[in-house]
C-alpha positions in Angstrom: 0.7 5.2 -80.0 -1.6 7.6 -81.3 1.5 10.1 -81.2 3.6 7.9 -82.8 1.1 7.1 -85.6 0.9 11.2 -86.1 4.4 11.5 -86.3 5.0 8.7 -89.1 1.9 10.6 -91.0 3.9 13.7 -90.6 7.1 12.4 -91.6 5.6 10.8 -94.8 3.3 13.6 -95.9 5.0 16.7 -94.6 8.8 16.1 -95.3 9.4 20.0 -95.5 7.8 20.4 -92.2 9.0 17.4 -90.3 12.9 17.0 -91.6 15.0 14.5 -90.0 18.0 16.7 -91.4 19.0 14.7 -94.2 16.2 16.6 -96.3 16.3 20.2 -97.8 16.3 22.0 -94.7 19.8 23.5 -93.9 21.6 23.2 -90.6 21.2 26.4 -88.0 23.7 28.2 -86.1 23.2 27.8 -82.1 22.7 31.4 -81.8 19.5 31.4 -83.8 17.8 28.7 -81.4 15.8 29.2 -78.5 16.5 26.7 -75.8 13.9 25.6 -73.2 15.3 25.8 -69.9 15.3 23.9 -67.0 13.7 26.1 -64.2 16.7 27.5 -62.1 15.5 26.2 -59.1 15.0 22.8 -59.9 18.8 22.2 -61.4 20.3 20.4 -58.3 16.9 18.1 -58.4 17.5 16.7 -62.0 19.3 13.4 -62.7 22.3 14.8 -65.0 23.1 11.4 -66.2 21.7 8.0 -66.7 22.7 4.5 -68.7 21.0 1.2 -69.7 21.6 -1.8 -72.0 19.8 -2.0 -75.2 19.6 -5.5 -76.4 18.9 -6.9 -79.7 15.3 -8.9 -79.6 14.1 -7.1 -76.4 12.4 -3.9 -75.9 14.2 -1.4 -73.7 13.5 1.8 -72.0 15.5 4.5 -69.8 13.7 7.2 -67.9 15.1 10.0 -66.5 13.5 11.9 -63.4 13.8 14.8 -61.5 15.2 13.6 -58.1 12.4 12.9 -55.6 11.5 16.0 -53.5 10.4 13.9 -50.5 12.0 10.4 -49.3 10.2 7.4 -50.9 8.4 9.5 -53.7 9.3 9.0 -57.4 10.7 11.9 -59.1 8.7 13.6 -62.2 10.1 12.2 -65.7 11.3 14.6 -68.2 12.9 12.3 -70.5 11.8 8.9 -72.4 14.2 6.9 -74.6 12.7 3.7 -75.8 14.3 1.1 -78.4 12.2 -1.4 -79.7 13.6 -5.1 -80.1 14.6 -4.7 -83.6 15.4 -1.5 -83.6 19.4 -1.7 -83.1 21.1 -2.0 -86.3 24.9 -1.1 -86.2 27.3 -0.5 -84.0 29.6 2.6 -84.1 32.2 1.0 -86.3 29.7 -0.2 -88.8 29.1 -3.9 -87.9 25.7 -5.4 -87.6 23.7 -6.4 -84.3 22.9 -9.6 -84.3 19.6 -11.0 -81.6 21.2 -11.2 -78.3 23.6 -8.8 -78.8 23.8 -5.8 -76.5 25.0 -2.0 -76.2 25.4 0.4 -73.0 23.6 3.7 -73.7 24.4 6.5 -72.0 22.5 10.3 -71.8 24.2 13.0 -69.9 22.0 16.4 -69.5 23.7 19.6 -70.4 25.2 21.3 -67.3 24.1 24.6 -68.7 20.4 24.1 -67.6 19.3 23.6 -70.9 16.6 20.8 -72.4 20.0 19.6 -74.0 21.2 16.2 -73.7 24.2 13.9 -75.3 23.8 10.6 -76.3 26.7 8.1 -76.3 27.9 5.9 -78.3 28.5 8.6 -80.6 28.0 6.6 -83.9 25.4 4.1 -82.9 22.4 3.2 -85.5 18.8 2.2 -85.4 16.8 0.7 -88.5 14.8 3.6 -89.9 12.1 1.1 -90.3 12.1 0.5 -86.6 13.2 3.6 -84.8 14.1 4.6 -81.6 11.7 7.0 -79.7 12.7 9.9 -77.5 10.4 11.8 -75.5 11.4 15.0 -73.7 8.8 16.6 -71.1 8.7 19.9 -70.4 5.8 20.6 -67.9 7.9 21.4 -65.0 8.8 24.7 -66.5 5.0 25.9 -65.6 5.1 27.9 -68.8 8.2 30.0 -68.0 10.3 28.2 -71.1 13.1 30.5 -71.2 13.6 30.6 -67.4 13.5 34.2 -67.4 11.2 34.5 -63.8 7.9 35.2 -65.5 5.4 33.7 -68.2 4.6 35.9 -71.1 4.3 36.1 -74.8 7.8 35.0 -75.2 7.5 31.7 -73.7 4.3 31.1 -75.3 6.0 32.0 -79.2 8.7 29.6 -78.4 6.4 26.9 -77.4 4.5 27.5 -80.8 7.6 27.1 -82.5 9.4 23.6 -80.4 10.5 20.9 -82.1 13.2 18.2 -81.8 16.7 19.2 -83.0 20.0 17.2 -83.6 23.8 18.3 -83.3 26.4 16.3 -84.6 29.4 17.8 -82.0 29.7 21.0 -80.1 29.8 24.1 -82.2 28.3 21.9 -85.4 25.0 23.3 -86.8 21.8 22.1 -85.5 19.5 20.3 -87.7 15.5 19.5 -87.4 14.4 16.3 -86.3 10.9 14.6 -87.3 9.2 15.5 -84.3 5.6 16.3 -82.9 4.6 18.4 -80.0 1.7 17.6 -77.6 0.3 20.5 -76.2 -1.9 19.4 -73.0 1.0 16.8 -72.2 3.9 19.2 -72.7 6.1 16.8 -74.8 7.8 16.7 -77.8 8.5 13.2 -79.4 10.7 12.0 -82.3 11.7 9.2 -84.1 15.6 8.4 -83.6 17.7 6.5 -86.2 21.3 7.7 -84.8 22.9 9.3 -82.4 24.3 12.6 -81.6 23.0 15.8 -79.2 19.4 16.1 -79.1 17.4 19.6 -77.4 13.9 21.0 -77.6 14.3 25.1 -79.1 12.2 26.9 -81.5 
């Protein structure tokens, strides 16, 4: 909750530093960004896709985890997406959600190893006053954010620049999303008002 309050203040007081892509910050080409990557040895242990039903009038949450390394264990979380009771606003066709209406939300992990996630259905809108919340946890990188085999100044520099980005479609520009990075927890959190592709990068 404290992190969310900080994020809300950040979005309200520092719009130039916490843009949602609709402000003055221009989109950037993918080649200008450095993406956090899953450790190569953990890629087989990553759940590559997940889905859940979001319902107007109910709090719902989707959690994606690494597959457990031992039977009976619970895999560690790397993504959490929360939809509050009144977050759902409009379907992709523009019609409003009413209490009790539902929609199937799906998340697909990029197969190339980047912390890049495609959310569907494209065009789904959330209430800007009650946005959905996305949390991405990069703790399992153990400091090697670029997965080049060592932890060095490049990784430290990348971590300092980390933020949440969105891309409307493959090949389109990337735009910054209002977000915060929690250094100790190794998490990036952002408020989401519509669906597209999301990634953490610097």
